[in-house]
Backbone bond lengths (Angstrom), bond angles and torsions (degrees), N, CA, C in turn:
res aa  C-N    CA-C-N  psi(-1)  N-CA   C-N-CA  omega(-1)  CA-C   N-CA-C  phi
1 M - - - 1.445 - - 1.519 112.02 -
2 N 1.325 116.49 -30.86 1.455 121.09 179.82 1.534 110.03 -60.50
3 N 1.356 117.78 -41.56 1.431 121.18 179.15 1.548 110.74 -61.87
4 L 1.326 116.50 -39.12 1.459 120.92 176.99 1.512 111.78 -61.99
5 S 1.325 115.72 -42.63 1.479 119.97 177.42 1.515 109.83 -60.85
6 N 1.312 117.68 -40.79 1.475 121.03 177.44 1.516 112.26 -63.01
7 L 1.370 114.57 -39.98 1.470 118.02 178.27 1.531 111.94 -64.68
8 F 1.340 115.47 -42.24 1.468 118.04 177.46 1.524 111.61 -61.79
9 E 1.314 117.45 -41.36 1.464 122.02 179.18 1.504 111.10 -63.48
10 T 1.332 116.36 -45.94 1.484 119.84 179.44 1.494 111.56 -62.55
11 Q 1.344 116.98 -40.31 1.459 121.37 178.82 1.523 110.24 -65.19
12 K 1.340 116.28 -38.22 1.468 120.28 178.85 1.527 111.40 -60.63
13 L 1.310 117.01 -41.65 1.446 121.37 176.36 1.517 111.59 -60.32
14 L 1.335 116.77 -44.08 1.463 121.54 177.34 1.510 111.17 -63.12
15 D 1.353 115.71 -45.71 1.479 119.80 -179.48 1.526 110.95 -61.60
16 N 1.330 116.35 -42.53 1.462 118.68 179.14 1.518 111.99 -64.35
17 R 1.307 117.79 -37.46 1.445 121.21 176.82 1.531 110.94 -63.16
18 I 1.341 116.99 -43.55 1.440 121.63 179.98 1.533 110.54 -64.92
19 V 1.316 117.32 -42.37 1.485 120.50 178.03 1.525 110.92 -61.81
20 D 1.348 116.06 -41.77 1.470 119.49 177.69 1.527 111.01 -66.30
21 E 1.315 117.73 -48.83 1.475 121.07 -177.07 1.522 113.40 -61.37
22 H 1.351 116.24 -32.34 1.456 119.81 -175.24 1.510 112.10 -107.59
23 N 1.322 116.57 8.40 1.462 122.89 178.47 1.547 111.91 50.20
24 L 1.335 112.98 57.80 1.482 120.32 -176.47 1.535 111.62 -105.47
25 H 1.324 117.34 18.05 1.463 120.74 -177.51 1.530 110.27 -59.83
26 G 1.321 114.58 132.04 1.497 119.05 177.89 1.511 113.16 85.68
27 E 1.308 120.86 -9.43 1.440 121.64 -179.80 1.531 110.06 -85.37
28 D 1.331 116.57 136.28 1.455 121.57 175.40 1.524 109.29 -77.36
29 L 1.309 117.08 102.32 1.473 120.89 -176.45 1.511 113.01 -92.61
30 L 1.337 118.74 -3.40 1.447 120.12 -176.12 1.536 113.72 -56.52
31 P 1.348 119.17 -48.95 1.467 117.02 178.57 1.541 113.93 -59.04
32 K 1.324 115.21 -36.86 1.467 119.51 179.60 1.527 110.49 -69.37
33 K 1.318 117.17 -36.15 1.465 120.65 177.79 1.532 110.41 -67.57
34 I 1.332 116.68 -38.17 1.463 119.77 179.16 1.505 109.82 -66.81
35 L 1.329 118.02 -44.74 1.473 121.08 177.71 1.548 108.91 -62.06
36 S 1.327 116.61 -42.66 1.468 120.12 178.92 1.535 110.93 -59.94
37 L 1.344 115.64 -41.85 1.486 118.84 175.02 1.492 111.41 -59.26
38 Q 1.329 116.69 -44.97 1.468 119.11 -179.28 1.512 112.08 -64.35
39 V 1.344 117.29 -37.50 1.472 121.58 177.29 1.527 109.07 -63.89
40 E 1.314 116.56 -45.23 1.476 121.36 179.98 1.553 110.31 -63.35
41 L 1.352 116.20 -37.41 1.481 118.89 175.35 1.518 110.41 -62.23
42 G 1.332 116.39 -39.16 1.463 119.80 176.57 1.513 110.75 -64.30
43 E 1.313 118.46 -41.02 1.462 120.97 177.98 1.524 110.34 -65.84
44 L 1.323 116.94 -36.31 1.469 120.81 175.86 1.537 108.73 -62.54
45 A 1.303 116.46 -49.07 1.478 120.16 179.99 1.525 111.42 -59.40
46 N 1.340 117.86 -37.80 1.464 120.47 179.64 1.502 112.75 -65.26
47 E 1.309 119.75 -23.89 1.463 122.82 175.23 1.518 111.42 -77.90
48 L 1.330 116.69 -7.99 1.474 122.25 -177.37 1.529 110.03 -125.17
49 P 1.342 116.99 60.55 1.466 119.84 -174.83 1.540 113.93 -60.58
50 E 1.303 117.78 -25.45 1.470 119.51 179.04 1.517 111.95 -67.37
51 V 1.334 115.97 -17.89 1.465 120.33 -178.12 1.543 111.54 -72.05
52 F 1.350 114.98 -39.20 1.472 115.83 -174.02 1.518 115.67 -141.45
53 K 1.328 118.41 -14.03 1.461 120.86 -178.30 1.529 109.31 -88.01
54 F 1.320 114.30 76.74 1.448 120.79 -174.62 1.540 112.29 -63.30
55 W 1.316 118.10 -16.47 1.451 123.23 -179.51 1.508 113.17 -91.41
56 S 1.327 117.03 -10.97 1.478 122.50 -173.11 1.533 111.70 -97.49
57 K 1.330 113.60 153.77 1.468 119.08 175.29 1.538 110.58 -107.57
58 K 1.343 116.67 5.25 1.481 121.22 177.81 1.509 109.06 -65.43
59 K 1.329 115.10 148.36 1.466 122.54 176.63 1.533 111.88 -97.26
60 N 1.262 116.70 154.66 1.474 123.00 176.72 1.512 109.14 -62.48
61 N 1.338 115.69 142.28 1.466 122.73 174.92 1.529 106.01 -118.11
62 Y 1.330 115.83 92.05 1.453 120.80 -175.76 1.515 113.64 -69.01
63 E 1.338 116.31 -27.54 1.492 118.37 177.62 1.509 110.01 -65.48
64 K 1.327 117.56 -49.09 1.458 121.37 178.91 1.557 110.51 -67.68
65 A 1.316 115.05 -35.59 1.477 118.81 179.17 1.522 110.85 -63.80
66 L 1.316 117.46 -37.10 1.459 119.36 178.32 1.534 111.68 -64.90
67 V 1.310 117.11 -36.19 1.474 120.70 176.00 1.528 109.97 -63.54
68 E 1.324 116.75 -43.41 1.472 120.83 178.84 1.532 110.12 -66.37
69 Y 1.321 116.79 -39.85 1.458 119.55 177.15 1.533 111.52 -58.68
70 C 1.336 115.14 -41.59 1.464 118.91 177.48 1.528 111.94 -65.52
71 D 1.353 117.07 -37.72 1.466 120.13 174.11 1.523 111.43 -59.78
72 C 1.322 116.52 -40.52 1.476 120.86 176.22 1.521 111.09 -61.46
73 L 1.340 115.43 -42.86 1.453 120.20 179.87 1.525 111.32 -60.18
74 H 1.336 117.45 -38.72 1.460 121.18 177.54 1.559 110.44 -56.13
75 F 1.337 114.66 -46.67 1.472 118.44 -178.71 1.525 112.17 -70.82
76 I 1.314 118.99 -33.69 1.453 120.86 175.10 1.512 110.11 -64.51
77 L 1.324 117.52 -43.80 1.463 120.26 177.11 1.541 110.57 -63.05
78 S 1.334 116.37 -41.09 1.440 119.41 179.79 1.530 111.78 -65.07
79 I 1.338 116.59 -40.94 1.464 120.80 175.65 1.552 109.08 -63.50
80 G 1.310 116.44 -41.25 1.483 120.01 176.13 1.509 111.73 -57.61
81 N 1.310 116.95 -42.12 1.469 119.06 179.43 1.525 111.34 -65.13
82 D 1.331 117.13 -29.96 1.474 120.78 178.88 1.498 112.81 -75.41
83 V 1.316 117.62 -41.67 1.459 120.35 -172.77 1.534 114.08 -98.28
84 G 1.332 115.71 -14.88 1.462 120.89 178.47 1.509 109.31 120.63
85 T 1.329 115.39 113.97 1.457 122.68 -176.66 1.535 112.06 -62.54
86 E 1.328 116.67 -27.55 1.462 119.77 -178.90 1.535 113.17 -62.97
87 Y 1.332 116.22 -18.17 1.472 120.73 178.82 1.508 113.55 -89.71
88 F 1.318 117.26 -5.84 1.436 122.74 -177.10 1.538 108.44 -103.08
89 Y 1.316 115.79 101.20 1.457 120.90 -178.14 1.510 108.36 -152.62
90 Y 1.308 115.27 161.06 1.462 121.52 178.90 1.511 108.60 -78.89
91 E 1.292 117.63 125.88 1.459 122.59 178.47 1.530 109.59 -113.43
92 P 1.332 116.75 100.22 1.471 119.82 -173.37 1.526 114.51 -61.89
93 M 1.332 118.10 -16.81 1.463 120.31 179.78 1.546 112.14 -74.58
94 I 1.330 117.00 -15.71 1.476 121.05 178.20 1.506 106.76 -83.59
95 K 1.327 114.64 117.65 1.455 119.58 -175.15 1.535 112.65 -82.25
96 K 1.316 113.24 157.03 1.452 118.77 171.92 1.515 107.89 -74.60
97 E 1.309 115.20 150.62 1.456 120.21 175.72 1.529 110.21 -74.08
98 K 1.329 116.83 170.48 1.420 120.71 -174.34 1.543 114.58 -72.20
99 D 1.348 114.41 -21.85 1.480 117.43 177.72 1.524 108.98 -150.33
100 I 1.327 115.46 169.38 1.471 121.37 -175.11 1.513 110.23 -66.74
101 T 1.319 119.26 -39.08 1.466 122.14 178.84 1.513 110.99 -56.14
102 T 1.314 117.60 -48.80 1.434 122.67 -179.06 1.513 109.78 -68.28
103 Q 1.301 118.75 -34.00 1.480 122.42 176.73 1.528 110.45 -63.11
104 F 1.334 117.22 -41.77 1.460 119.81 175.99 1.543 110.59 -59.84
105 I 1.307 116.78 -46.11 1.457 120.99 -179.92 1.536 111.24 -59.72
106 T 1.321 115.06 -39.53 1.473 121.18 179.17 1.530 110.08 -61.56
107 V 1.363 116.51 -46.25 1.454 119.32 -179.05 1.550 109.84 -64.36
108 F 1.333 117.55 -43.75 1.465 120.69 175.11 1.542 110.99 -53.57
109 N 1.316 116.80 -48.34 1.445 121.05 -177.27 1.501 113.10 -63.57
110 Y 1.320 117.06 -44.32 1.490 119.29 179.45 1.522 111.05 -67.31
111 A 1.316 117.70 -31.48 1.460 120.09 175.43 1.532 109.72 -61.20
112 Y 1.312 117.27 -44.84 1.460 120.02 178.71 1.529 111.80 -65.62
113 L 1.338 115.71 -39.36 1.452 119.95 -174.72 1.542 112.42 -68.95
114 I 1.343 117.93 -16.42 1.476 119.68 175.66 1.555 109.10 -56.85
115 L 1.324 116.68 -34.80 1.455 119.06 179.09 1.523 112.67 -70.11
116 Q 1.313 117.93 -24.37 1.456 122.10 -175.92 1.520 113.51 -92.23
117 D 1.324 115.86 -35.30 1.454 119.60 -173.00 1.528 109.65 -165.39
118 D 1.313 116.70 -170.89 1.459 121.29 -176.82 1.521 110.69 -88.60
119 Y 1.314 117.05 91.53 1.451 122.84 176.55 1.524 110.69 -118.90
120 C 1.314 115.59 31.94 1.452 120.61 -174.61 1.527 113.13 -66.29
121 S 1.332 116.99 -48.14 1.467 117.74 -179.96 1.505 111.72 -67.47
122 E 1.349 116.93 -30.26 1.434 120.24 177.15 1.529 110.71 -68.65
123 L 1.324 117.56 -39.97 1.455 120.50 177.23 1.533 109.72 -65.52
124 F 1.316 115.94 -48.38 1.462 119.64 -178.37 1.504 111.32 -61.61
125 T 1.306 117.75 -44.92 1.460 121.55 -178.28 1.522 111.69 -68.12
126 S 1.352 117.07 -44.40 1.450 118.05 -179.05 1.530 111.54 -65.37
127 F 1.331 116.44 -33.85 1.479 120.04 175.64 1.528 110.48 -67.45
128 H 1.324 116.98 -43.80 1.454 122.27 176.30 1.525 109.82 -58.63
129 N 1.323 117.29 -46.61 1.455 121.65 179.35 1.525 112.65 -61.39
130 L 1.334 115.62 -38.06 1.448 118.95 177.55 1.528 109.14 -62.99
131 G 1.338 116.41 -43.92 1.468 119.49 177.37 1.518 112.35 -57.03
132 E 1.329 115.98 -44.77 1.452 119.63 179.03 1.506 111.10 -62.87
133 M 1.336 117.32 -42.60 1.441 120.94 179.34 1.546 111.81 -62.68
134 L 1.313 116.30 -28.38 1.450 119.78 178.93 1.532 111.52 -89.58
135 G 1.318 117.17 -3.88 1.462 121.29 178.18 1.516 113.44 87.69
136 F 1.366 115.90 13.97 1.465 122.02 179.05 1.531 108.46 -91.59
137 T 1.309 115.16 88.06 1.446 120.85 179.35 1.534 108.60 -118.10
138 P 1.335 117.94 152.05 1.465 119.23 178.83 1.540 113.25 -56.08
139 E 1.334 115.19 -35.02 1.456 119.60 179.97 1.485 112.75 -65.79
140 K 1.339 115.83 -36.27 1.476 121.97 -175.60 1.496 112.52 -83.92
141 N 1.323 116.16 -29.97 1.491 119.50 -173.67 1.474 108.99 -109.57
């Protein structure tokens, strides 16, 4: 958990720098961060065509996918800083979906639901589960 706290703090420094550089003080950036997360999730999925592009013969590019996964993590941390980092934790009771495609959809949905209600742990856990399903574990990377 200490590493997660460090990640949130580092992201907060980056977010503050961006707000200062672009004069965004007082602007509600949460909806834009959520859309940005969803766009990055789409970019992640595009690096893994074997997951959902049943019509394509392209192969998965796990190296590029890992970069996109990290981009997604930046936005999740930034969203966490906006809504409260204490709500972003791994909840082992939330199960993985049956396949990677459905897991992507679940992460997309929980990202949207952050605007509606408190789905922070669901977003964090479903994103973590997606990473595990893709083989992106701290031990491996």
